[in-house]
C-alpha positions in Angstrom: -105.1 -133.5 -52.6 -104.9 -129.8 -51.7 -107.7 -128.1 -49.8 -107.8 -125.4 -52.4 -109.2 -127.9 -54.9 -112.4 -128.3 -52.9 -112.9 -124.5 -52.2 -115.5 -124.2 -55.0 -117.7 -126.9 -53.4 -117.2 -125.4 -49.9 -118.2 -122.0 -51.3 -121.4 -123.3 -52.8 -122.2 -125.0 -49.5 -121.8 -121.7 -47.6 -123.9 -119.9 -50.2 -126.6 -122.5 -49.8 -127.2 -121.6 -46.2 -129.1 -118.5 -45.3 -128.0 -116.6 -42.2 -128.0 -118.8 -39.2 -129.9 -116.2 -37.2 -132.9 -116.6 -39.5 -133.0 -120.3 -39.0 -132.0 -120.5 -35.3 -134.9 -118.7 -33.6 -136.8 -119.4 -30.4 -138.0 -122.8 -29.4 -137.0 -124.5 -32.7 -133.3 -123.6 -32.2 -133.4 -124.6 -28.6 -134.9 -127.9 -29.3 -132.5 -128.7 -32.2 -129.6 -127.6 -30.1 -130.7 -130.0 -27.3 -130.8 -132.8 -29.9 -127.2 -131.9 -31.0 -126.2 -132.2 -27.3 -128.0 -135.5 -27.1 -126.1 -136.9 -30.1 -122.8 -135.8 -28.4 -123.8 -137.4 -25.1 -124.6 -140.7 -26.8 -121.2 -140.7 -28.5 -119.2 -139.7 -25.4 -118.4 -143.3 -24.2 -116.6 -144.0 -27.5 -114.6 -140.8 -27.7 -111.4 -142.2 -26.3 -111.6 -145.8 -27.8 -108.9 -146.9 -30.3 -109.7 -146.4 -34.0 -111.4 -149.3 -35.8 -110.2 -151.1 -38.9 -111.6 -148.7 -41.4 -111.0 -145.6 -39.3 -107.4 -146.5 -38.6 -106.7 -147.7 -42.1 -108.1 -144.5 -43.6 -106.1 -142.4 -41.1 -102.9 -144.4 -42.1 -103.5 -143.9 -45.8 -104.3 -140.2 -45.3 -101.1 -139.7 -43.2 -99.0 -141.3 -45.9 -100.7 -139.7 -48.9 -98.0 -137.8 -50.8 -97.9 -136.3 -54.3 -96.5 -138.2 -57.3 -96.6 -141.6 -55.6 -96.6 -145.0 -57.3 -100.3 -145.8 -56.5 -103.6 -144.1 -56.2 -102.9 -142.2 -53.0 -99.2 -141.8 -52.8 -97.8 -145.3 -52.6 -101.0 -146.8 -51.2 -104.2 -148.0 -53.0 -107.7 -147.6 -51.6 -111.2 -148.1 -53.0 -112.5 -144.9 -51.4 -113.0 -141.4 -52.9 -110.6 -138.5 -52.3 -112.8 -136.2 -50.3 -113.1 -138.8 -47.6 -109.3 -139.1 -47.4 -109.0 -135.3 -47.3 -111.5 -135.0 -44.4 -109.7 -137.8 -42.4 -106.3 -136.2 -43.2 -107.4 -132.9 -41.8 -108.8 -134.6 -38.7 -105.6 -136.7 -38.1 -103.3 -133.7 -38.7 -105.2 -131.6 -36.2 -106.0 -134.1 -33.5 -104.8 -137.6 -34.2 -107.1 -140.3 -32.9 -109.3 -137.8 -31.0 -109.4 -135.7 -34.1 -111.0 -138.6 -36.1 -113.5 -139.1 -33.3 -114.3 -135.4 -33.1 -114.8 -135.4 -36.9 -117.6 -138.0 -36.4 -119.1 -135.9 -33.6 -119.2 -132.8 -35.8 -120.8 -134.8 -38.6 -123.4 -136.2 -36.3 -124.3 -132.8 -34.9 -124.4 -131.3 -38.4 -126.7 -134.1 -39.6 -129.1 -133.4 -36.7 -129.4 -129.8 -37.7 -129.8 -130.4 -41.4 -132.3 -133.2 -41.0 -134.4 -130.9 -38.7 -134.3 -128.2 -41.3 -135.4 -130.6 -44.1 -138.3 -131.8 -41.9 -139.3 -128.2 -41.2 -139.4 -127.4 -44.9 -141.7 -130.4 -45.4 -143.8 -130.6 -42.3 -143.5 -127.3 -40.4 -142.0 -126.3 -37.1 -143.2 -129.3 -35.1 -141.7 -131.7 -37.6 -138.1 -130.3 -37.2 -137.4 -131.2 -33.6 -139.0 -134.6 -34.0 -136.7 -135.4 -36.9 -133.8 -134.0 -34.9 -134.5 -136.4 -32.0 -134.6 -139.4 -34.4 -131.4 -138.3 -36.1 -129.6 -137.7 -32.9 -130.4 -141.2 -31.7 -129.6 -142.9 -35.0 -126.5 -140.9 -35.9 -125.0 -141.9 -32.5 -126.1 -145.5 -32.3 -123.8 -148.4 -31.4 -126.2 -150.7 -33.2 -125.4 -148.9 -36.5 -121.7 -148.3 -35.6 -122.4 -144.6 -36.1 -120.7 -143.8 -32.7 -117.5 -144.1 -34.6 -116.5 -142.1 -37.7 -117.7 -144.2 -40.7 -117.6 -142.8 -44.2 -121.4 -143.1 -44.4 -121.8 -140.6 -41.5 -119.5 -138.1 -43.2 -121.3 -138.6 -46.6 -124.8 -138.2 -45.1 -124.1 -134.5 -44.3 -123.5 -133.2 -47.8 -126.2 -135.6 -49.2 -128.9 -134.4 -46.8 -127.8 -130.8 -47.2 -128.2 -131.2 -51.0 -131.8 -132.2 -50.5 -132.3 -129.3 -48.2 -131.0 -126.9 -50.9 -133.5 -128.4 -53.4 -136.4 -127.7 -51.1 -135.1 -124.1 -50.4 -134.6 -123.5 -54.1 -138.2 -124.6 -54.7 -139.5 -122.2 -52.0 -137.3 -119.2 -52.9 -136.7 -119.6 -56.6 -133.0 -118.7 -56.1 -130.5 -120.3 -58.4 -127.7 -120.3 -55.8 -129.4 -123.1 -53.9 -129.5 -125.2 -57.1 -125.8 -124.6 -57.5 -125.2 -125.7 -53.9 -127.4 -128.7 -54.3 -125.5 -130.0 -57.3 -122.1 -129.3 -55.6 -123.1 -131.1 -52.4 -124.6 -134.1 -54.3 -121.3 -134.6 -56.1 -119.4 -134.0 -52.9 -121.4 -136.7 -51.1 -120.4 -139.3 -53.8 -116.8 -138.1 -53.5 -116.9 -139.0 -49.8 -118.6 -142.4 -50.3 -119.3 -143.6 -53.8 -122.5 -145.3 -52.8 -124.0 -141.9 -51.8 -125.8 -141.3 -55.1 -129.1 -140.7 -53.3 -128.8 -136.9 -53.4 -127.9 -137.0 -57.1 -130.9 -139.1 -57.9 -133.1 -136.8 -55.9 -131.7 -133.8 -57.7 -132.3 -135.4 -61.1 -135.8 -136.3 -60.3 -136.4 -132.9 -58.8 -135.3 -131.3 -62.1 -137.3 -133.6 -64.3 -140.4 -133.2 -62.1 -139.9 -129.4 -62.2 -139.9 -129.5 -66.0 -143.0 -131.7 -65.9 -145.0 -129.9 -63.2 -143.4 -126.4 -63.0 -143.7 -123.3 -65.1 -142.4 -123.5 -68.7 -140.5 -120.2 -68.4 -136.8 -120.8 -67.5 -137.2 -124.6 -67.4 -133.6 -125.1 -68.6 -132.1 -122.6 -66.1 -132.5 -125.0 -63.1 -130.8 -128.0 -64.7 -127.9 -125.8 -65.9 -127.4 -124.4 -62.4 -127.5 -127.8 -60.7 -125.1 -129.3 -63.3 -122.7 -126.4 -62.9 -122.6 -127.0 -59.2 -122.1 -130.7 -59.6 -119.1 -130.1 -61.9 -117.2 -128.0 -59.4 -116.1 -130.8 -57.0 -115.3 -133.0 -60.1 -113.1 -130.3 -61.5 -111.4 -130.1 -58.2 -110.6 -133.8 -58.3 -109.4 -133.4 -61.9 -107.1 -130.5 -60.9 -105.7 -132.6 -58.0 -105.0 -135.5 -60.4 -103.3 -133.1 -62.9 -101.1 -131.7 -60.1 -100.0 -135.3 -59.1 -101.8 -135.4 -55.8 -103.5 -138.6 -56.8 -103.7 -140.8 -59.9 -107.1 -139.9 -61.2 -106.9 -142.4 -64.0 -107.2 -145.2 -61.4 -110.3 -143.7 -59.7 -113.0 -145.2 -61.9 -111.7 -148.7 -61.2 -111.2 -148.0 -57.5 -114.7 -146.6 -57.0 -116.7 -148.9 -59.4 -114.7 -151.6 -61.1 -113.2 -152.9 -57.8 -116.7 -153.3 -56.4 -117.5 -155.8 -59.2 -114.3 -157.7 -58.6 -115.0 -157.7 -54.9 -118.5 -159.2 -55.4 -117.0 -161.9 -57.5 -114.4 -162.7 -54.8 -117.2 -162.9 -52.2 -119.6 -164.7 -54.5 -118.8 -168.1 -53.3 -120.2 -167.4 -49.8 -124.0 -167.0 -50.1 -124.4 -168.1 -46.5 -122.2 -165.3 -45.3 -124.3 -162.8 -47.4 -127.4 -164.1 -45.7 -125.9 -163.8 -42.2 -124.8 -160.2 -43.0 -128.2 -159.3 -44.3 -129.9 -160.8 -41.1 -127.4 -158.7 -39.1 -128.5 -155.7 -41.0 -132.2 -156.4 -40.1 -131.3 -156.9 -36.5 -129.3 -153.7 -36.4 -132.1 -151.7 -37.9 -134.4 -153.1 -35.3 -132.1 -152.6 -32.3 -131.2 -149.1 -33.3 -134.8 -147.9 -33.7 -134.4 -147.3 -37.4 -137.0 -149.9 -38.3 -139.5 -148.4 -35.8 -139.0 -144.9 -37.2 -139.4 -146.2 -40.8 -142.5 -148.3 -40.0 -144.2 -145.5 -38.1 -143.5 -143.0 -41.0 -144.8 -145.6 -43.5 -148.0 -146.2 -41.4 -148.8 -142.5 -41.2 -147.7 -141.7 -44.8 -151.2 -141.9 -46.1 -152.1 -138.8 -44.1 -149.4 -136.8 -45.8 -150.0 -134.8 -48.9 -147.1 -133.4 -50.9 -147.2 -131.8 -54.3 -146.0 -134.2 -57.0 -142.6 -132.6 -57.5 -141.7 -133.0 -53.8 -143.3 -136.5 -53.5 -141.2 -137.8 -56.4 -138.0 -136.1 -55.0 -138.5 -137.7 -51.6 -139.2 -141.1 -53.2 -136.0 -140.8 -55.2 -134.0 -139.9 -52.1 -135.3 -143.0 -50.4 -134.7 -145.3 -53.3 -131.2 -144.0 -53.8 -130.4 -144.6 -50.1 -131.8 -148.1 -50.2 -129.8 -148.9 -53.3 -126.7 -147.6 -51.6 -127.3 -149.9 -48.7 -128.2 -153.1 -50.6 -126.3 -152.9 -53.8 -122.9 -153.5 -52.2 -123.6 -157.1 -51.2 -121.5 -157.1 -48.0 -124.2 -155.5 -45.8 -122.0 -154.0 -43.0 -124.0 -152.4 -40.2 -122.8 -148.8 -40.9 -124.3 -149.0 -44.4 -127.7 -148.3 -42.9 -126.5 -144.8 -42.0 -127.3 -143.8 -45.6 -131.0 -144.1 -45.0 -131.0 -142.5 -41.5 -131.7 -138.9 -42.8 -134.6 -139.8 -45.0 -136.1 -142.1 -42.3 -135.6 -139.5 -39.6 -137.2 -136.8 -41.7 -140.1 -139.0 -42.7 -140.6 -139.9 -39.0 -140.5 -136.2 -38.0 -143.1 -135.2 -40.6 -145.3 -138.2 -39.8 -145.6 -137.6 -36.1 -145.8 -133.8 -36.3 -149.6 -134.0 -36.4 -149.9 -136.4 -33.5 -151.5 -135.2 -30.3 -148.8 -133.4 -28.2 -149.0 -136.0 -25.4 -148.6 -138.9 -27.8 -145.7 -137.1 -29.6 -143.9 -136.5 -26.3 -144.4 -140.1 -25.3 -142.9 -141.4 -28.5 -139.9 -139.0 -28.5 -139.3 -139.3 -24.8 -139.4 -143.1 -24.9 -136.9 -143.1 -27.8 -134.5 -140.8 -25.9 -134.8 -142.8 -22.7 -134.0 -146.1 -24.5 -131.1 -144.5 -26.3 -129.6 -143.1 -23.0 -130.0 -146.4 -21.3 -128.3 -148.2 -24.2 -125.5 -145.7 -24.2 -125.0 -146.2 -20.4 -124.8 -150.0 -20.9 -122.5 -149.9 -23.9 -120.4 -147.2 -22.1 -119.9 -149.6 -19.1 -119.0 -152.4 -21.5 -116.5 -150.3 -23.5 -114.8 -149.2 -20.2 -114.4 -152.9 -19.3 -113.4 -154.2 -22.8 -112.3 -151.3 -25.1 -112.9 -152.3 -28.8 -109.8 -152.5 -31.0 -107.5 -152.7 -28.0 -105.5 -155.6 -29.4 -104.7 -153.7 -32.6 -103.5 -150.7 -30.6 -101.3 -152.9 -28.4 -99.7 -154.7 -31.4 -99.1 -151.4 -33.2 -97.6 -149.8 -30.0 -95.3 -152.8 -29.5 -93.9 -152.5 -33.1 -93.5 -148.7 -32.8 -91.6 -149.1 -29.5 -89.2 -151.7 -31.0 -88.8 -150.5 -34.5 -85.6 -148.8 -35.8 -85.5 -145.9 -38.3 -86.2 -147.1 -41.8 -88.1 -150.2 -40.7 -91.3 -151.1 -42.6 -94.3 -153.2 -41.8 -97.1 -155.4 -43.1 -100.1 -157.1 -41.4 -101.0 -160.4 -43.1 -103.5 -160.4 -44.6 -104.8 -157.2 -43.2 -105.6 -155.1 -40.1 -105.2 -151.6 -41.3 -105.6 -150.0 -37.9 -102.5 -151.9 -36.7 -100.5 -150.1 -39.4 -101.8 -146.7 -38.1 -100.8 -147.4 -34.5 -97.3 -148.8 -35.5 -96.8 -145.8 -37.7 -94.2 -147.4 -40.0 -94.2 -147.2 -43.8 -95.5 -150.3 -45.6 -94.0 -151.5 -49.0 -97.3 -153.2 -49.9 -100.1 -150.9 -51.2 -103.1 -153.1 -50.3 -104.0 -152.8 -46.6 -107.4 -154.5 -46.5 -107.9 -158.3 -47.0 -110.5 -157.9 -49.7 -108.0 -156.0 -51.8 -105.6 -158.9 -51.6 -108.4 -161.3 -52.6 -110.0 -159.2 -55.4 -107.5 -156.7 -56.8 -105.9 -158.1 -60.0 -102.2 -158.8 -59.4 -102.4 -158.2 -55.6 -101.5 -161.7 -54.7 -98.6 -161.9 -57.1 -97.3 -158.6 -55.8 -97.4 -159.9 -52.3 -95.5 -163.1 -53.2 -92.9 -161.0 -55.1 -92.5 -158.6 -52.2 -91.9 -161.3 -49.6 -89.3 -162.9 -51.8 -87.5 -159.6 -52.5 -85.1 -157.4 -50.6 -87.9 -154.9 -50.2 -89.8 -157.3 -47.9 -91.3 -155.6 -44.7 -89.1 -155.6 -41.6 -92.0 -156.4 -39.4 -94.9 -158.8 -40.2 -97.9 -159.4 -38.0 -99.6 -162.8 -38.6 -103.1 -161.6 -37.9 -104.9 -164.1 -40.2 -103.5 -167.5 -40.9 -101.5 -167.5 -44.2 -103.9 -170.1 -45.6 -107.0 -168.0 -45.0 -109.2 -167.5 -48.0 -106.9 -169.9 -49.9 -104.5 -167.1 -50.6 -101.4 -169.3 -50.1 -101.9 -172.0 -52.7 -98.8 -174.1 -52.8 -97.7 -173.0 -49.3 -95.4 -170.3 -51.0 -96.0 -167.8 -48.2 -95.2 -170.5 -45.5 -91.9 -171.1 -47.2 -91.0 -167.4 -47.5 -91.9 -166.7 -43.9 -89.8 -169.6 -42.6 -86.9 -168.5 -44.7 -86.9 -164.8 -44.1 -88.6 -164.2 -40.7 -88.4 -165.2 -37.1 -91.0 -164.8 -34.3 -90.1 -162.1 -31.7 -93.3 -161.7 -29.7 -96.9 -162.7 -29.2 -99.1 -159.7 -28.4 -102.9 -160.1 -27.9 -102.7 -163.6 -29.2 -101.0 -162.7 -32.5 -97.5 -163.5 -33.6 -95.2 -160.7 -34.5 -92.4 -161.6 -36.9 -89.2 -159.7 -37.7 -87.0 -160.1 -40.7 -83.9 -162.2 -40.1 
């Protein structure tokens, strides 16, 4: 997907921001800048760690994304939107592994600034730095996995900026901010499809404006917002027409596959329960639950006009729906509600006595720094995803030109570190389990001359009952031989 296809959305985003000098004055700018620095310090221990499963898998797909392929993104299939792949591709092209990590750092810093500006629009100058502190701690939290570069962190930036544009449009009455709000809301969903919170907030803002605002020009605002929202969608349509991706597969990839995945996971209610409890524990350990509870406790003191109150409520409901509707409850899903929780926290404590406010914020920063020091020491001792990097490095060192690879049933970051092409388009285990025809395609591939040269037996071939009839066992014994064991995993090579 060419960068030119997203220029309209980027143009609207630039138009949505007044001159930085007007926003970056005096103590407010210094406080928010310090919070950006705090977010970067908290992330520093993880800057050099290997890429995780999703990060490495996305980087692999982004690197091998070519026009006119046989699947959604080149020859590979993925249930993620194109703007996410475009961002990861730019990061990998410019900086490799460090580039992906720096992309997350830039997103965290940007989120701190935007959340502070939203809080300032709602609660005044004192609310902005308080929201910035909360955002810095939560956007660089190991408990939320936000120290890496998850899609949720990238999606939160355009989503929160869209809400900011709505508030600025209400204050200034300028149509360009509504255009930007629509473009950014659509862009957020094209980074992570669960990020419909900004779109819901925008729709409620427009409906409430028609209900509570002046009758004159009541259709102008919806027209501007919708025009902005169409720009990124038209960019995706243009990329599809140019052959950069198979746009006809996007609806299933972004929506239909989620339903198939839920059916594939539906037989494990105990696992759902454990994941949900993990979500609760993560919200507590990160401080997100504390920020949300404090904001809720002091909410009765806040008074917003109906239009703003309904918009904020829609933003929160949309975020919670994005976290809970997926059913798998990974920790990084909570990042979607970080901006609204941090903004509500900042506005809620803005009217506290200065000594109390400093104690709350200082305590949160001290705990976050202590946690970062502890996790930094642990990461230095046992780097995460080290095994995947070692296996990929082994294959890369021993491979010959033209060799291919597959990790059974999936460990997408191994593919990234090995760097070889894969003849199998489904690089995550859930895809093998849920995508129609994926199992049959795997059996056919292993029995054909196109079978991968290298095969990593990461999961047992009977895992998730994917090898009914022991067909995979037979094919592996017939066509492969073990050549090494790295980090406890067998590496097979075609005979």
